[in-house]
C-alpha positions as CSV (number, residue, x, y, z in Angstrom):
1,X,-144.7,163.7,-144.8
2,X,-144.9,163.3,-141.1
3,X,-147.6,163.5,-138.5
4,X,-148.3,166.9,-137.0
5,X,-148.2,167.3,-133.2
6,X,-151.4,168.4,-131.3
7,X,-150.0,171.9,-130.8
8,X,-149.2,172.3,-134.5
9,X,-152.7,171.1,-135.4
10,X,-154.3,173.6,-133.0
11,X,-152.2,176.4,-134.3
12,X,-152.7,175.7,-138.0
13,X,-156.4,175.0,-137.8
14,X,-157.0,178.2,-135.8
15,X,-155.6,180.2,-138.8
16,X,-157.9,178.3,-141.2
17,X,-161.3,178.2,-139.7
18,X,-163.6,176.5,-137.2
19,X,-162.3,173.0,-137.5
20,X,-162.5,170.6,-134.6
21,X,-159.7,168.2,-133.8
22,X,-160.7,164.8,-132.4
23,X,-157.6,163.6,-130.7
24,X,-159.1,160.1,-130.0
25,X,-159.9,159.4,-133.7
26,X,-157.1,161.7,-134.9
27,X,-159.4,163.5,-137.3
28,X,-160.2,167.1,-138.3
29,X,-163.9,167.6,-138.5
30,X,-165.9,170.5,-140.0
31,X,-169.6,171.0,-140.5
32,X,-171.5,173.7,-142.4
33,X,-175.0,174.3,-143.7
34,X,-176.1,175.2,-147.2
35,X,-179.4,176.6,-148.5
36,X,-180.5,173.3,-150.1
37,X,-179.5,169.8,-151.1
38,X,-178.3,170.8,-154.5
39,X,-175.9,173.4,-153.1
40,X,-174.6,170.9,-150.5
41,X,-173.9,168.3,-153.1
42,X,-172.3,170.9,-155.4
43,X,-169.9,171.9,-152.6
44,X,-169.0,168.3,-152.0
45,X,-168.3,167.8,-155.7
46,X,-166.0,170.8,-155.7
47,X,-164.1,169.5,-152.7
48,X,-163.9,166.1,-154.3
49,X,-162.2,167.6,-157.4
50,X,-159.5,169.1,-155.1
51,X,-159.2,165.8,-153.2
52,X,-158.5,163.9,-156.4
53,X,-155.9,166.5,-157.5
54,X,-153.9,166.1,-154.3
55,X,-154.8,162.4,-153.9
56,X,-156.1,162.8,-150.4
57,X,-159.7,161.8,-149.8
58,X,-161.7,163.0,-146.8
59,X,-164.9,161.5,-145.5
60,X,-167.8,163.7,-146.8
61,X,-171.4,163.4,-145.8
62,X,-174.6,165.3,-146.6
63,X,-177.0,165.2,-143.6
64,X,-180.6,166.5,-143.3
65,X,-180.5,167.6,-147.0
66,X,-178.3,170.7,-146.6
67,X,-175.7,170.0,-143.9
68,X,-172.2,168.9,-144.9
69,X,-169.8,167.2,-142.6
70,X,-166.2,166.6,-143.7
71,X,-163.7,164.6,-141.6
72,X,-160.1,164.2,-142.7
73,X,-157.1,162.1,-141.4
74,X,-154.2,160.4,-143.1
75,X,-155.0,156.8,-142.5
76,X,-151.7,155.4,-143.6
77,X,-149.8,157.7,-141.2
78,X,-152.3,157.3,-138.3
79,X,-153.1,161.0,-137.8
80,X,-153.1,164.5,-139.2
81,X,-150.5,165.5,-141.8
82,X,-150.1,168.5,-144.1
83,X,-152.5,166.9,-146.6
84,X,-155.3,167.2,-144.0
85,X,-154.4,170.8,-143.4
86,X,-154.6,171.4,-147.1
87,X,-158.0,169.8,-147.3
88,X,-159.2,172.1,-144.5
89,X,-157.8,175.1,-146.4
90,X,-159.4,174.1,-149.6
91,X,-162.8,173.5,-147.8
92,X,-162.7,177.1,-146.5
93,X,-161.6,178.5,-149.8
94,X,-164.5,176.8,-151.7
95,X,-166.9,177.8,-148.9
96,X,-166.0,181.4,-149.4
97,X,-167.5,181.2,-152.9
98,X,-171.0,180.5,-151.4
99,X,-173.3,183.1,-149.9
């Protein structure tokens, strides 16, 4: 699994959702808000299950009781790989189940 180039990252994330790419830290970052703390933590737990299945673990944070921030990179490769794109896809897929 190789690193994706900046143009590949931009193209692929555009098709997924509103993810930001930080070229300095080589991370994909996405933030969203839920109705309350319980829903935010439930979302993180669902994403954690997927992360375990694919053995790729993003940074996940709950801020201000209902805001979730997820940042993903492939540390051992030094940037964005297909695994990070998959985490982004799964994030959006799980998010669609929330109102």
